[in-house]
C-alpha positions as a LaTeX table, in Angstrom:
\begin{tabular}{lrrr}
\hline
Residue & $x$ (\AA) & $y$ (\AA) & $z$ (\AA) \\
\hline
Met1 & 107.46 & 88.38 & 104.32 \\
Ser2 & 107.75 & 91.39 & 106.61 \\
Val3 & 110.22 & 94.24 & 106.33 \\
Arg4 & 111.99 & 95.53 & 109.43 \\
Ile5 & 111.70 & 99.35 & 109.44 \\
His6 & 114.13 & 101.40 & 111.52 \\
Phe7 & 113.09 & 105.03 & 112.11 \\
Leu8 & 115.80 & 107.62 & 112.77 \\
Pro9 & 116.50 & 109.76 & 114.74 \\
Asp10 & 113.89 & 108.17 & 117.05 \\
Asp11 & 115.74 & 104.80 & 116.99 \\
Val12 & 112.46 & 102.87 & 116.78 \\
Thr13 & 112.17 & 99.57 & 114.90 \\
Ile14 & 108.96 & 97.89 & 113.76 \\
Asp15 & 107.98 & 95.16 & 111.31 \\
Ala16 & 105.75 & 96.10 & 108.37 \\
Gln17 & 104.25 & 94.46 & 105.32 \\
Pro18 & 105.26 & 95.41 & 101.77 \\
Gly19 & 102.69 & 97.81 & 100.34 \\
Glu20 & 101.81 & 99.27 & 103.74 \\
Ser21 & 101.90 & 103.09 & 103.85 \\
Leu22 & 105.08 & 104.46 & 105.43 \\
Leu23 & 102.98 & 107.05 & 107.26 \\
Arg24 & 100.78 & 104.32 & 108.79 \\
Val25 & 103.80 & 102.25 & 109.79 \\
Ala26 & 105.28 & 105.28 & 111.55 \\
Asp27 & 101.99 & 105.88 & 113.34 \\
Arg28 & 101.87 & 102.24 & 114.52 \\
Ala29 & 105.44 & 102.63 & 115.80 \\
Gly30 & 104.58 & 105.81 & 117.71 \\
Val31 & 106.80 & 107.89 & 115.42 \\
Ser32 & 105.41 & 111.28 & 114.47 \\
Ile33 & 105.91 & 112.39 & 110.87 \\
Pro34 & 104.60 & 115.91 & 110.15 \\
Thr35 & 101.91 & 116.03 & 107.48 \\
Gly36 & 100.33 & 118.74 & 105.41 \\
Cys37 & 98.28 & 118.01 & 102.32 \\
Leu38 & 98.41 & 114.17 & 102.56 \\
Met39 & 98.75 & 114.04 & 98.77 \\
Gly40 & 102.53 & 114.46 & 98.39 \\
Ser41 & 102.39 & 118.03 & 97.08 \\
Cys42 & 103.61 & 119.97 & 100.10 \\
His43 & 106.48 & 117.60 & 101.04 \\
Ala44 & 105.84 & 118.11 & 104.77 \\
Cys45 & 106.03 & 114.33 & 105.25 \\
Glu46 & 109.24 & 113.87 & 103.26 \\
Val47 & 111.62 & 111.24 & 104.64 \\
Glu48 & 114.87 & 109.69 & 103.44 \\
Leu49 & 115.07 & 105.95 & 102.71 \\
Asp50 & 118.37 & 104.21 & 103.47 \\
Gly51 & 120.25 & 107.51 & 103.20 \\
Glu52 & 119.65 & 107.63 & 99.45 \\
Glu53 & 116.15 & 108.43 & 98.23 \\
Ser54 & 113.72 & 111.09 & 99.48 \\
Val55 & 110.01 & 110.26 & 99.33 \\
Cys56 & 106.75 & 111.63 & 100.71 \\
Ser57 & 105.64 & 109.14 & 103.33 \\
Cys58 & 101.92 & 109.87 & 102.83 \\
Ile59 & 102.01 & 108.45 & 99.28 \\
Ser60 & 104.86 & 105.93 & 99.59 \\
Ala61 & 104.63 & 102.31 & 100.61 \\
Val62 & 107.00 & 99.83 & 102.20 \\
Pro63 & 108.91 & 98.37 & 99.23 \\
Asp64 & 108.72 & 94.71 & 98.34 \\
Gly65 & 111.79 & 92.48 & 98.12 \\
Arg66 & 113.69 & 93.95 & 101.08 \\
Ser67 & 114.22 & 92.65 & 104.57 \\
Arg68 & 115.28 & 95.95 & 106.17 \\
Leu69 & 114.70 & 99.66 & 105.56 \\
Thr70 & 115.97 & 102.74 & 107.40 \\
Val71 & 113.67 & 105.76 & 107.36 \\
Asn72 & 115.32 & 109.02 & 108.40 \\
Leu73 & 112.95 & 111.82 & 109.40 \\
Tyr74 & 113.89 & 115.36 & 108.54 \\
Ala75 & 113.70 & 118.02 & 111.22 \\
Asp76 & 111.97 & 121.20 & 110.05 \\
Ser77 & 110.77 & 123.57 & 112.73 \\
Thr78 & 108.35 & 125.28 & 110.31 \\
Trp79 & 106.15 & 122.17 & 110.14 \\
\hline
\end{tabular}
């Protein structure tokens, strides 16, 4: 079962599979998420899920058991 991912503020929606990397899903959707270390240490790729939880997209996957997910990208001019 796929999960419909909605990226903000870009207002882009794409379907993804549970377990798929959030960073890869964003790339497939044409959404640019800044990256740094690609190991979750620098938090350059930090995003907010459904307005509640902040995660590093390089080490986080699309969760199982959901039909929709909103991913809000932070704007940080230093990255």
